A tleap script that builds the chain and sets N, CA, C and O, in Angstrom:
source leaprc.protein.ff14SB
mol = sequence {
  NMET LEU THR LEU SER PRO ARG LEU LEU ALA
  CYS ALA ARG LEU VAL SER GLY ALA GLY CYS
  CYS CYS ASP VAL GLY THR ASP HIE ALA TYR
  LEU PRO VAL TYR LEU LEU GLN GLN GLY ILE
  CYS THR SER VAL ILE ALA SER ASP ILE GLY
  GLU GLY PRO LEU GLN TYR ALA ARG GLN THR
  ALA ALA ARG TRP GLY LEU SER ASP ARG ILE
  ARG ILE LEU LEU SER ASP GLY LEU GLN GLN
  VAL PRO ASP ALA GLY ILE THR ASP VAL VAL
  ILE ALA GLY MET GLY ALA GLU THR ILE CYS
  GLY ILE LEU GLU HIE ALA ASP TRP LEU GLN
  ARG GLY THR ASN LEU ILE LEU GLN PRO MET
  THR LYS ALA PRO LEU LEU ARG ARG TRP LEU
  ALA GLU ASN GLY TYR CGLY
}
set mol.1.N position { 92.094 81.666 117.824 }
set mol.1.CA position { 93.510 81.731 118.131 }
set mol.1.C position { 94.234 80.525 117.550 }
set mol.1.O position { 93.751 79.395 117.617 }
set mol.2.N position { 95.368 80.787 116.997 }
set mol.2.CA position { 96.219 79.739 116.457 }
set mol.2.C position { 96.906 79.009 117.610 }
set mol.2.O position { 97.352 79.645 118.564 }
set mol.3.N position { 96.994 77.697 117.532 }
set mol.3.CA position { 97.686 76.895 118.533 }
set mol.3.C position { 99.025 76.455 117.957 }
set mol.3.O position { 99.085 75.901 116.860 }
set mol.4.N position { 100.096 76.704 118.701 }
set mol.4.CA position { 101.430 76.325 118.264 }
set mol.4.C position { 101.831 74.963 118.810 }
set mol.4.O position { 101.316 74.506 119.831 }
set mol.5.N position { 102.761 74.328 118.111 }
set mol.5.CA position { 103.375 73.105 118.624 }
set mol.5.C position { 104.185 73.483 119.864 }
set mol.5.O position { 104.563 74.644 120.024 }
set mol.6.N position { 104.452 72.521 120.738 }
set mol.6.CA position { 105.261 72.828 121.927 }
set mol.6.C position { 106.617 73.459 121.572 }
set mol.6.O position { 107.088 74.341 122.290 }
set mol.7.N position { 107.235 73.026 120.495 }
set mol.7.CA position { 108.534 73.553 120.085 }
set mol.7.C position { 108.437 75.030 119.718 }
set mol.7.O position { 109.249 75.836 120.172 }
set mol.8.N position { 107.445 75.393 118.897 }
set mol.8.CA position { 107.285 76.800 118.515 }
set mol.8.C position { 106.774 77.643 119.677 }
set mol.8.O position { 107.120 78.819 119.784 }
set mol.9.N position { 105.965 77.066 120.539 }
set mol.9.CA position { 105.493 77.792 121.719 }
set mol.9.C position { 106.665 78.158 122.632 }
set mol.9.O position { 106.707 79.255 123.188 }
set mol.10.N position { 107.610 77.235 122.780 }
set mol.10.CA position { 108.801 77.530 123.583 }
set mol.10.C position { 109.576 78.699 122.970 }
set mol.10.O position { 110.077 79.557 123.696 }
set mol.11.N position { 109.676 78.738 121.646 }
set mol.11.CA position { 110.343 79.864 120.976 }
set mol.11.C position { 109.577 81.162 121.210 }
set mol.11.O position { 110.173 82.191 121.528 }
set mol.12.N position { 108.264 81.110 121.055 }
set mol.12.CA position { 107.429 82.312 121.217 }
set mol.12.C position { 107.590 82.910 122.608 }
set mol.12.O position { 107.595 84.132 122.763 }
set mol.13.N position { 107.721 82.069 123.605 }
set mol.13.CA position { 107.851 82.550 124.989 }
set mol.13.C position { 109.167 83.278 125.237 }
set mol.13.O position { 109.306 83.979 126.240 }
set mol.14.N position { 110.130 83.120 124.337 }
set mol.14.CA position { 111.425 83.779 124.490 }
set mol.14.C position { 111.527 85.091 123.711 }
set mol.14.O position { 112.523 85.805 123.835 }
set mol.15.N position { 110.516 85.413 122.917 }
set mol.15.CA position { 110.517 86.666 122.166 }
set mol.15.C position { 110.300 87.809 123.155 }
set mol.15.O position { 109.406 87.754 123.999 }
set mol.16.N position { 111.123 88.835 123.039 }
set mol.16.CA position { 111.115 89.917 124.030 }
set mol.16.C position { 109.856 90.771 124.009 }
set mol.16.O position { 109.445 91.299 125.042 }
set mol.17.N position { 109.248 90.908 122.850 }
set mol.17.CA position { 108.088 91.790 122.740 }
set mol.17.C position { 108.466 93.256 122.662 }
set mol.17.O position { 107.612 94.131 122.798 }
set mol.18.N position { 109.742 93.526 122.442 }
set mol.18.CA position { 110.235 94.910 122.423 }
set mol.18.C position { 110.088 95.583 121.062 }
set mol.18.O position { 110.367 96.775 120.937 }
set mol.19.N position { 109.663 94.856 120.057 }
set mol.19.CA position { 109.557 95.455 118.719 }
set mol.19.C position { 109.185 94.439 117.676 }
set mol.19.O position { 108.198 93.717 117.818 }
set mol.20.N position { 109.978 94.382 116.625 }
set mol.20.CA position { 109.711 93.526 115.475 }
set mol.20.C position { 110.505 92.227 115.587 }
set mol.20.O position { 111.696 92.242 115.898 }
set mol.21.N position { 109.845 91.120 115.334 }
set mol.21.CA position { 110.491 89.820 115.340 }
set mol.21.C position { 110.568 89.290 113.914 }
set mol.21.O position { 109.605 89.397 113.155 }
set mol.22.N position { 111.704 88.723 113.553 }
set mol.22.CA position { 111.875 88.066 112.263 }
set mol.22.C position { 111.947 86.562 112.490 }
set mol.22.O position { 112.777 86.079 113.261 }
set mol.23.N position { 111.078 85.834 111.819 }
set mol.23.CA position { 111.068 84.377 111.879 }
set mol.23.C position { 111.741 83.863 110.608 }
set mol.23.O position { 111.159 83.911 109.525 }
set mol.24.N position { 112.964 83.375 110.751 }
set mol.24.CA position { 113.737 82.889 109.615 }
set mol.24.C position { 113.360 81.436 109.341 }
set mol.24.O position { 113.373 80.604 110.248 }
set mol.25.N position { 113.029 81.138 108.101 }
set mol.25.CA position { 112.572 79.796 107.761 }
set mol.25.C position { 111.160 79.569 108.255 }
set mol.25.O position { 110.840 78.521 108.816 }
set mol.26.N position { 110.326 80.562 108.039 }
set mol.26.CA position { 108.986 80.608 108.632 }
set mol.26.C position { 108.067 79.481 108.223 }
set mol.26.O position { 107.197 79.079 108.995 }
set mol.27.N position { 108.245 78.967 107.021 }
set mol.27.CA position { 107.390 77.916 106.474 }
set mol.27.C position { 105.938 78.400 106.394 }
set mol.27.O position { 105.603 79.122 105.456 }
set mol.28.N position { 105.081 78.041 107.318 }
set mol.28.CA position { 103.659 78.410 107.266 }
set mol.28.C position { 103.317 79.701 107.997 }
set mol.28.O position { 102.152 80.098 108.012 }
set mol.29.N position { 104.284 80.360 108.595 }
set mol.29.CA position { 104.091 81.613 109.348 }
set mol.29.C position { 103.227 81.429 110.598 }
set mol.29.O position { 102.545 82.361 111.024 }
set mol.30.N position { 103.256 80.254 111.172 }
set mol.30.CA position { 102.485 80.039 112.393 }
set mol.30.C position { 103.007 80.901 113.542 }
set mol.30.O position { 102.225 81.510 114.272 }
set mol.31.N position { 104.328 80.949 113.699 }
set mol.31.CA position { 104.905 81.747 114.784 }
set mol.31.C position { 104.571 83.231 114.628 }
set mol.31.O position { 104.129 83.844 115.600 }
set mol.32.N position { 104.761 83.839 113.453 }
set mol.32.CA position { 104.388 85.248 113.303 }
set mol.32.C position { 102.910 85.522 113.618 }
set mol.32.O position { 102.590 86.519 114.265 }
set mol.33.N position { 102.023 84.652 113.167 }
set mol.33.CA position { 100.601 84.833 113.466 }
set mol.33.C position { 100.369 84.800 114.969 }
set mol.33.O position { 99.666 85.655 115.507 }
set mol.34.N position { 100.948 83.831 115.642 }
set mol.34.CA position { 100.786 83.701 117.087 }
set mol.34.C position { 101.306 84.940 117.821 }
set mol.34.O position { 100.645 85.455 118.723 }
set mol.35.N position { 102.491 85.412 117.432 }
set mol.35.CA position { 103.078 86.578 118.096 }
set mol.35.C position { 102.176 87.803 117.978 }
set mol.35.O position { 102.065 88.589 118.919 }
set mol.36.N position { 101.539 87.962 116.835 }
set mol.36.CA position { 100.616 89.091 116.656 }
set mol.36.C position { 99.317 88.876 117.421 }
set mol.36.O position { 98.821 89.792 118.077 }
set mol.37.N position { 98.772 87.679 117.340 }
set mol.37.CA position { 97.516 87.395 118.041 }
set mol.37.C position { 97.647 87.582 119.545 }
set mol.37.O position { 96.718 88.051 120.203 }
set mol.38.N position { 98.789 87.219 120.081 }
set mol.38.CA position { 99.001 87.310 121.529 }
set mol.38.C position { 99.440 88.705 121.960 }
set mol.38.O position { 99.577 88.966 123.155 }
set mol.39.N position { 99.661 89.599 121.007 }
set mol.39.CA position { 100.093 90.944 121.335 }
set mol.39.C position { 101.549 91.007 121.777 }
set mol.39.O position { 101.968 91.989 122.390 }
set mol.40.N position { 102.314 89.979 121.472 }
set mol.40.CA position { 103.725 89.951 121.851 }
set mol.40.C position { 104.515 90.915 120.967 }
set mol.40.O position { 105.438 91.577 121.441 }
set mol.41.N position { 104.161 90.995 119.702 }
set mol.41.CA position { 104.811 91.899 118.750 }
set mol.41.C position { 103.749 92.710 118.014 }
set mol.41.O position { 102.615 92.263 117.843 }
set mol.42.N position { 104.130 93.890 117.591 }
set mol.42.CA position { 103.223 94.709 116.785 }
set mol.42.C position { 103.480 94.516 115.298 }
set mol.42.O position { 102.616 94.801 114.469 }
set mol.43.N position { 104.667 94.033 114.966 }
set mol.43.CA position { 104.968 93.707 113.574 }
set mol.43.C position { 105.934 92.534 113.541 }
set mol.43.O position { 106.706 92.314 114.474 }
set mol.44.N position { 105.873 91.784 112.443 }
set mol.44.CA position { 106.745 90.628 112.281 }
set mol.44.C position { 107.178 90.519 110.825 }
set mol.44.O position { 106.512 91.004 109.910 }
set mol.45.N position { 108.304 89.872 110.653 }
set mol.45.CA position { 108.780 89.522 109.323 }
set mol.45.C position { 108.830 88.003 109.267 }
set mol.45.O position { 109.387 87.355 110.153 }
set mol.46.N position { 108.248 87.449 108.226 }
set mol.46.CA position { 108.286 86.015 107.984 }
set mol.46.C position { 109.153 85.806 106.749 }
set mol.46.O position { 108.775 86.214 105.650 }
set mol.47.N position { 110.302 85.178 106.918 }
set mol.47.CA position { 111.192 84.984 105.777 }
set mol.47.C position { 111.437 83.502 105.538 }
set mol.47.O position { 111.395 82.682 106.455 }
set mol.48.N position { 111.692 83.191 104.281 }
set mol.48.CA position { 112.026 81.823 103.916 }
set mol.48.C position { 112.834 81.857 102.634 }
set mol.48.O position { 112.757 82.814 101.863 }
set mol.49.N position { 113.602 80.818 102.414 }
set mol.49.CA position { 114.453 80.738 101.226 }
set mol.49.C position { 113.661 80.280 100.000 }
set mol.49.O position { 114.117 80.459 98.870 }
set mol.50.N position { 112.484 79.692 100.211 }
set mol.50.CA position { 111.707 79.150 99.106 }
set mol.50.C position { 110.378 79.850 98.911 }
set mol.50.O position { 109.717 80.238 99.875 }
set mol.51.N position { 109.996 80.008 97.664 }
set mol.51.CA position { 108.714 80.634 97.359 }
set mol.51.C position { 107.535 79.751 97.776 }
set mol.51.O position { 106.482 80.265 98.155 }
set mol.52.N position { 107.704 78.434 97.711 }
set mol.52.CA position { 106.634 77.524 98.122 }
set mol.52.C position { 106.208 77.738 99.565 }
set mol.52.O position { 105.022 77.934 99.829 }
set mol.53.N position { 107.153 77.706 100.514 }
set mol.53.CA position { 106.786 77.972 101.907 }
set mol.53.C position { 106.176 79.356 102.093 }
set mol.53.O position { 105.288 79.534 102.928 }
set mol.54.N position { 106.642 80.335 101.326 }
set mol.54.CA position { 106.083 81.680 101.459 }
set mol.54.C position { 104.643 81.747 100.979 }
set mol.54.O position { 103.866 82.561 101.477 }
set mol.55.N position { 104.275 80.910 100.027 }
set mol.55.CA position { 102.865 80.835 99.613 }
set mol.55.C position { 102.008 80.340 100.773 }
set mol.55.O position { 100.922 80.865 101.020 }
set mol.56.N position { 102.502 79.323 101.485 }
set mol.56.CA position { 101.793 78.843 102.678 }
set mol.56.C position { 101.713 79.952 103.728 }
set mol.56.O position { 100.684 80.123 104.381 }
set mol.57.N position { 102.805 80.701 103.885 }
set mol.57.CA position { 102.822 81.801 104.854 }
set mol.57.C position { 101.766 82.843 104.502 }
set mol.57.O position { 101.056 83.328 105.383 }
set mol.58.N position { 101.656 83.190 103.225 }
set mol.58.CA position { 100.639 84.163 102.788 }
set mol.58.C position { 99.225 83.646 103.068 }
set mol.58.O position { 98.352 84.399 103.499 }
set mol.59.N position { 99.016 82.360 102.818 }
set mol.59.CA position { 97.696 81.764 103.080 }
set mol.59.C position { 97.362 81.798 104.568 }
set mol.59.O position { 96.232 82.109 104.946 }
set mol.60.N position { 98.330 81.484 105.402 }
set mol.60.CA position { 98.108 81.507 106.851 }
set mol.60.C position { 97.811 82.930 107.321 }
set mol.60.O position { 96.882 83.147 108.099 }
set mol.61.N position { 98.592 83.891 106.854 }
set mol.61.CA position { 98.371 85.292 107.236 }
set mol.61.C position { 96.975 85.745 106.813 }
set mol.61.O position { 96.283 86.414 107.581 }
set mol.62.N position { 96.561 85.388 105.613 }
set mol.62.CA position { 95.241 85.779 105.121 }
set mol.62.C position { 94.138 85.087 105.923 }
set mol.62.O position { 93.136 85.716 106.264 }
set mol.63.N position { 94.311 83.808 106.223 }
set mol.63.CA position { 93.306 83.050 106.977 }
set mol.63.C position { 93.027 83.700 108.334 }
set mol.63.O position { 91.895 83.675 108.815 }
set mol.64.N position { 94.060 84.281 108.948 }
set mol.64.CA position { 93.904 84.886 110.262 }
set mol.64.C position { 93.732 86.400 110.189 }
set mol.64.O position { 93.747 87.071 111.221 }
set mol.65.N position { 93.571 86.944 108.987 }
set mol.65.CA position { 93.330 88.377 108.834 }
set mol.65.C position { 94.515 89.248 109.201 }
set mol.65.O position { 94.340 90.368 109.681 }
set mol.66.N position { 95.724 88.742 108.979 }
set mol.66.CA position { 96.923 89.460 109.395 }
set mol.66.C position { 97.865 89.792 108.236 }
set mol.66.O position { 99.030 90.120 108.462 }
set mol.67.N position { 97.385 89.711 107.031 }
set mol.67.CA position { 98.236 89.963 105.863 }
set mol.67.C position { 98.881 91.338 105.889 }
set mol.67.O position { 99.998 91.516 105.402 }
set mol.68.N position { 98.180 92.304 106.454 }
set mol.68.CA position { 98.716 93.670 106.480 }
set mol.68.C position { 99.747 93.889 107.588 }
set mol.68.O position { 100.398 94.933 107.624 }
set mol.69.N position { 99.902 92.925 108.489 }
set mol.69.CA position { 100.833 93.100 109.618 }
set mol.69.C position { 102.023 92.148 109.576 }
set mol.69.O position { 102.919 92.237 110.416 }
set mol.70.N position { 102.038 91.243 108.608 }
set mol.70.CA position { 103.153 90.309 108.459 }
set mol.70.C position { 103.863 90.619 107.151 }
set mol.70.O position { 103.287 90.491 106.070 }
set mol.71.N position { 105.111 91.026 107.262 }
set mol.71.CA position { 105.914 91.277 106.056 }
set mol.71.C position { 106.554 89.958 105.648 }
set mol.71.O position { 107.326 89.371 106.406 }
set mol.72.N position { 106.232 89.504 104.460 }
set mol.72.CA position { 106.726 88.220 103.976 }
set mol.72.C position { 107.850 88.476 102.981 }
set mol.72.O position { 107.672 89.183 101.989 }
set mol.73.N position { 109.020 87.885 103.266 }
set mol.73.CA position { 110.214 88.133 102.453 }
set mol.73.C position { 110.854 86.842 101.966 }
set mol.73.O position { 111.024 85.893 102.731 }
set mol.74.N position { 111.203 86.818 100.701 }
set mol.74.CA position { 112.043 85.764 100.157 }
set mol.74.C position { 113.476 86.124 100.516 }
set mol.74.O position { 113.988 87.156 100.083 }
set mol.75.N position { 114.119 85.280 101.301 }
set mol.75.CA position { 115.463 85.613 101.768 }
set mol.75.C position { 116.259 84.349 102.055 }
set mol.75.O position { 115.745 83.383 102.618 }
set mol.76.N position { 117.508 84.380 101.660 }
set mol.76.CA position { 118.445 83.330 102.029 }
set mol.76.C position { 118.945 83.678 103.424 }
set mol.76.O position { 119.809 84.540 103.581 }
set mol.77.N position { 118.407 83.015 104.426 }
set mol.77.CA position { 118.732 83.351 105.809 }
set mol.77.C position { 118.290 84.765 106.108 }
set mol.77.O position { 117.117 85.099 105.943 }
set mol.78.N position { 119.212 85.597 106.546 }
set mol.78.CA position { 118.911 86.997 106.866 }
set mol.78.C position { 119.469 87.971 105.824 }
set mol.78.O position { 119.436 89.185 106.027 }
set mol.79.N position { 119.975 87.445 104.721 }
set mol.79.CA position { 120.667 88.290 103.752 }
set mol.79.C position { 119.790 89.371 103.132 }
set mol.79.O position { 120.291 90.457 102.837 }
set mol.80.N position { 118.512 89.118 102.926 }
set mol.80.CA position { 117.617 90.114 102.344 }
set mol.80.C position { 116.711 90.773 103.388 }
set mol.80.O position { 115.800 91.522 103.036 }
set mol.81.N position { 116.955 90.501 104.640 }
set mol.81.CA position { 116.141 91.059 105.722 }
set mol.81.C position { 116.781 92.368 106.187 }
set mol.81.O position { 117.953 92.388 106.565 }
set mol.82.N position { 116.019 93.455 106.161 }
set mol.82.CA position { 116.580 94.724 106.653 }
set mol.82.C position { 116.756 94.655 108.172 }
set mol.82.O position { 115.886 94.150 108.882 }
set mol.83.N position { 117.877 95.161 108.659 }
set mol.83.CA position { 118.152 95.039 110.094 }
set mol.83.C position { 117.504 96.127 110.930 }
set mol.83.O position { 117.428 95.990 112.151 }
set mol.84.N position { 117.040 97.189 110.321 }
set mol.84.CA position { 116.466 98.314 111.070 }
set mol.84.C position { 115.193 97.894 111.800 }
set mol.84.O position { 114.249 97.388 111.193 }
set mol.85.N position { 115.186 98.113 113.098 }
set mol.85.CA position { 113.990 97.892 113.897 }
set mol.85.C position { 113.748 96.470 114.348 }
set mol.85.O position { 112.793 96.221 115.083 }
set mol.86.N position { 114.570 95.536 113.941 }
set mol.86.CA position { 114.364 94.146 114.355 }
set mol.86.C position { 114.981 93.943 115.735 }
set mol.86.O position { 116.178 94.152 115.935 }
set mol.87.N position { 114.147 93.536 116.671 }
set mol.87.CA position { 114.611 93.325 118.041 }
set mol.87.C position { 114.838 91.858 118.363 }
set mol.87.O position { 115.626 91.529 119.250 }
set mol.88.N position { 114.151 90.973 117.643 }
set mol.88.CA position { 114.226 89.539 117.906 }
set mol.88.C position { 114.349 88.786 116.587 }
set mol.88.O position { 113.743 89.163 115.584 }
set mol.89.N position { 115.135 87.724 116.602 }
set mol.89.CA position { 115.248 86.836 115.450 }
set mol.89.C position { 115.081 85.412 115.951 }
set mol.89.O position { 115.772 84.977 116.872 }
set mol.90.N position { 114.157 84.697 115.333 }
set mol.90.CA position { 113.949 83.284 115.652 }
set mol.90.C position { 114.447 82.464 114.472 }
set mol.90.O position { 114.029 82.671 113.333 }
set mol.91.N position { 115.344 81.531 114.762 }
set mol.91.CA position { 115.800 80.568 113.758 }
set mol.91.C position { 115.599 79.205 114.398 }
set mol.91.O position { 116.355 78.798 115.280 }
set mol.92.N position { 114.576 78.512 113.943 }
set mol.92.CA position { 114.190 77.249 114.585 }
set mol.92.C position { 113.942 76.172 113.539 }
set mol.92.O position { 113.534 76.448 112.410 }
set mol.93.N position { 114.201 74.945 113.949 }
set mol.93.CA position { 113.877 73.816 113.097 }
set mol.93.C position { 114.882 73.508 112.011 }
set mol.93.O position { 114.559 72.821 111.042 }
set mol.94.N position { 116.097 74.008 112.160 }
set mol.94.CA position { 117.170 73.741 111.195 }
set mol.94.C position { 118.334 73.097 111.925 }
set mol.94.O position { 118.395 73.087 113.155 }
set mol.95.N position { 119.250 72.566 111.144 }
set mol.95.CA position { 120.465 72.022 111.732 }
set mol.95.C position { 121.395 73.131 112.192 }
set mol.95.O position { 121.321 74.256 111.698 }
set mol.96.N position { 122.263 72.819 113.130 }
set mol.96.CA position { 123.194 73.807 113.680 }
set mol.96.C position { 124.085 74.405 112.607 }
set mol.96.O position { 124.374 75.601 112.643 }
set mol.97.N position { 124.526 73.592 111.648 }
set mol.97.CA position { 125.393 74.116 110.587 }
set mol.97.C position { 124.679 75.196 109.790 }
set mol.97.O position { 125.273 76.223 109.463 }
set mol.98.N position { 123.427 74.973 109.481 }
set mol.98.CA position { 122.642 75.954 108.729 }
set mol.98.C position { 122.463 77.231 109.539 }
set mol.98.O position { 122.592 78.332 109.003 }
set mol.99.N position { 122.167 77.090 110.822 }
set mol.99.CA position { 122.001 78.262 111.689 }
set mol.99.C position { 123.299 79.055 111.761 }
set mol.99.O position { 123.277 80.282 111.671 }
set mol.100.N position { 124.421 78.374 111.921 }
set mol.100.CA position { 125.723 79.059 111.963 }
set mol.100.C position { 125.955 79.824 110.663 }
set mol.100.O position { 126.427 80.961 110.694 }
set mol.101.N position { 125.634 79.223 109.534 }
set mol.101.CA position { 125.795 79.888 108.246 }
set mol.101.C position { 124.945 81.136 108.125 }
set mol.101.O position { 125.389 82.138 107.564 }
set mol.102.N position { 123.740 81.089 108.638 }
set mol.102.CA position { 122.849 82.257 108.613 }
set mol.102.C position { 123.427 83.369 109.484 }
set mol.102.O position { 123.490 84.524 109.063 }
set mol.103.N position { 123.845 83.021 110.686 }
set mol.103.CA position { 124.389 84.015 111.610 }
set mol.103.C position { 125.688 84.627 111.094 }
set mol.103.O position { 125.958 85.808 111.315 }
set mol.104.N position { 126.475 83.830 110.416 }
set mol.104.CA position { 127.766 84.279 109.901 }
set mol.104.C position { 127.620 85.448 108.915 }
set mol.104.O position { 128.527 86.269 108.780 }
set mol.105.N position { 126.490 85.515 108.242 }
set mol.105.CA position { 126.259 86.555 107.238 }
set mol.105.C position { 125.402 87.703 107.764 }
set mol.105.O position { 124.867 88.479 106.972 }
set mol.106.N position { 125.262 87.826 109.067 }
set mol.106.CA position { 124.414 88.885 109.644 }
set mol.106.C position { 125.074 89.440 110.901 }
set mol.106.O position { 124.584 89.227 112.010 }
set mol.107.N position { 126.175 90.144 110.728 }
set mol.107.CA position { 126.899 90.673 111.882 }
set mol.107.C position { 126.094 91.715 112.662 }
set mol.107.O position { 126.414 91.999 113.817 }
set mol.108.N position { 125.060 92.285 112.053 }
set mol.108.CA position { 124.222 93.260 112.750 }
set mol.108.C position { 123.494 92.646 113.950 }
set mol.108.O position { 123.009 93.368 114.821 }
set mol.109.N position { 123.421 91.333 113.991 }
set mol.109.CA position { 122.757 90.668 115.120 }
set mol.109.C position { 123.475 90.920 116.445 }
set mol.109.O position { 122.863 90.834 117.509 }
set mol.110.N position { 124.746 91.223 116.384 }
set mol.110.CA position { 125.525 91.425 117.603 }
set mol.110.C position { 125.279 92.792 118.229 }
set mol.110.O position { 125.906 93.132 119.232 }
set mol.111.N position { 124.379 93.579 117.654 }
set mol.111.CA position { 124.060 94.900 118.213 }
set mol.111.C position { 122.875 94.832 119.167 }
set mol.111.O position { 122.082 95.771 119.229 }
set mol.112.N position { 122.743 93.771 119.888 }
set mol.112.CA position { 121.708 93.683 120.906 }
set mol.112.C position { 120.438 92.963 120.483 }
set mol.112.O position { 119.425 93.036 121.179 }
set mol.113.N position { 120.479 92.277 119.365 }
set mol.113.CA position { 119.305 91.528 118.913 }
set mol.113.C position { 119.110 90.297 119.794 }
set mol.113.O position { 120.063 89.570 120.076 }
set mol.114.N position { 117.872 90.069 120.225 }
set mol.114.CA position { 117.529 88.883 120.999 }
set mol.114.C position { 117.420 87.705 120.037 }
set mol.114.O position { 116.546 87.685 119.170 }
set mol.115.N position { 118.307 86.723 120.191 }
set mol.115.CA position { 118.303 85.547 119.325 }
set mol.115.C position { 117.619 84.381 120.020 }
set mol.115.O position { 117.924 84.054 121.167 }
set mol.116.N position { 116.697 83.765 119.310 }
set mol.116.CA position { 116.052 82.540 119.775 }
set mol.116.C position { 116.428 81.480 118.758 }
set mol.116.O position { 115.929 81.477 117.633 }
set mol.117.N position { 117.305 80.589 119.161 }
set mol.117.CA position { 117.846 79.580 118.259 }
set mol.117.C position { 117.448 78.199 118.744 }
set mol.117.O position { 117.653 77.864 119.911 }
set mol.118.N position { 116.887 77.405 117.864 }
set mol.118.CA position { 116.433 76.067 118.225 }
set mol.118.C position { 116.932 75.091 117.158 }
set mol.118.O position { 116.223 74.795 116.196 }
set mol.119.N position { 118.171 74.591 117.339 }
set mol.119.CA position { 118.701 73.652 116.352 }
set mol.119.C position { 118.079 72.265 116.497 }
set mol.119.O position { 117.802 71.807 117.605 }
set mol.120.N position { 117.867 71.612 115.371 }
set mol.120.CA position { 117.332 70.250 115.382 }
set mol.120.C position { 118.454 69.220 115.530 }
set mol.120.O position { 118.218 68.081 115.933 }
set mol.121.N position { 119.680 69.638 115.196 }
set mol.121.CA position { 120.824 68.742 115.304 }
set mol.121.C position { 122.024 69.532 115.811 }
set mol.121.O position { 122.090 70.751 115.655 }
set mol.122.N position { 122.964 68.828 116.416 }
set mol.122.CA position { 124.285 69.352 116.784 }
set mol.122.C position { 124.267 70.646 117.596 }
set mol.122.O position { 125.006 71.581 117.288 }
set mol.123.N position { 123.440 70.703 118.618 }
set mol.123.CA position { 123.368 71.888 119.481 }
set mol.123.C position { 124.734 72.256 120.074 }
set mol.123.O position { 125.037 73.446 120.165 }
set mol.124.N position { 125.574 71.295 120.482 }
set mol.124.CA position { 126.892 71.683 121.011 }
set mol.124.C position { 127.739 72.445 119.984 }
set mol.124.O position { 128.481 73.358 120.345 }
set mol.125.N position { 127.628 72.073 118.718 }
set mol.125.CA position { 128.358 72.776 117.668 }
set mol.125.C position { 127.901 74.232 117.592 }
set mol.125.O position { 128.724 75.137 117.458 }
set mol.126.N position { 126.603 74.453 117.677 }
set mol.126.CA position { 126.065 75.815 117.639 }
set mol.126.C position { 126.533 76.610 118.852 }
set mol.126.O position { 126.946 77.761 118.705 }
set mol.127.N position { 126.478 76.034 120.028 }
set mol.127.CA position { 126.939 76.733 121.226 }
set mol.127.C position { 128.410 77.121 121.110 }
set mol.127.O position { 128.799 78.228 121.481 }
set mol.128.N position { 129.215 76.212 120.599 }
set mol.128.CA position { 130.652 76.494 120.430 }
set mol.128.C position { 130.848 77.623 119.413 }
set mol.128.O position { 131.638 78.536 119.650 }
set mol.129.N position { 130.141 77.566 118.294 }
set mol.129.CA position { 130.255 78.603 117.263 }
set mol.129.C position { 129.854 79.962 117.835 }
set mol.129.O position { 130.530 80.960 117.584 }
set mol.130.N position { 128.789 80.010 118.582 }
set mol.130.CA position { 128.343 81.266 119.185 }
set mol.130.C position { 129.416 81.846 120.111 }
set mol.130.O position { 129.707 83.041 120.066 }
set mol.131.N position { 129.994 80.988 120.945 }
set mol.131.CA position { 131.023 81.448 121.880 }
set mol.131.C position { 132.267 81.944 121.140 }
set mol.131.O position { 132.876 82.936 121.539 }
set mol.132.N position { 132.633 81.260 120.081 }
set mol.132.CA position { 133.831 81.625 119.315 }
set mol.132.C position { 133.632 82.873 118.452 }
set mol.132.O position { 134.603 83.464 117.980 }
set mol.133.N position { 132.383 83.271 118.248 }
set mol.133.CA position { 132.098 84.383 117.354 }
set mol.133.C position { 131.468 85.587 118.059 }
set mol.133.O position { 130.792 86.404 117.434 }
set mol.134.N position { 131.700 85.678 119.353 }
set mol.134.CA position { 131.320 86.875 120.099 }
set mol.134.C position { 129.878 86.959 120.560 }
set mol.134.O position { 129.401 88.039 120.908 }
set mol.135.N position { 129.180 85.837 120.568 }
set mol.135.CA position { 127.799 85.833 121.065 }
set mol.135.C position { 127.765 85.337 122.506 }
set mol.135.O position { 127.063 84.375 122.817 }
set mol.136.N position { 128.522 85.991 123.384 }
set mol.136.CA position { 128.646 85.674 124.799 }
set mol.136.C position { 127.568 84.878 125.323 }
set mol.136.O position { 127.565 84.547 126.509 }
savepdb mol mol.pdb
quit
């Protein structure tokens, strides 16, 4: 079993388990592997803006025998992520400004998607942006 950092474990505990989770900025795909290993999700999407981090994600998925269950996508935020079937989105380890920019380009999130947001900086800015943009 993969062991997560306390920060990623806190995110994992907030995933609903109702369907597919997308981990934006996945880096090494530790969270997607954990979600599958724990049976929290049956499928996951691991996305990142850079091909380098996605290579690490592919290696992690292969190391844990999960390459066939983790969809790895090159995506600027959520722009290349298909919205069909995604029940949860995790955006963790980025600044609030970056998170706001990602959310701004994905209005489909307001259709009941469970958002797990963990900003590394300026959390009050993110909370204000969410309130001002209909994320009650």
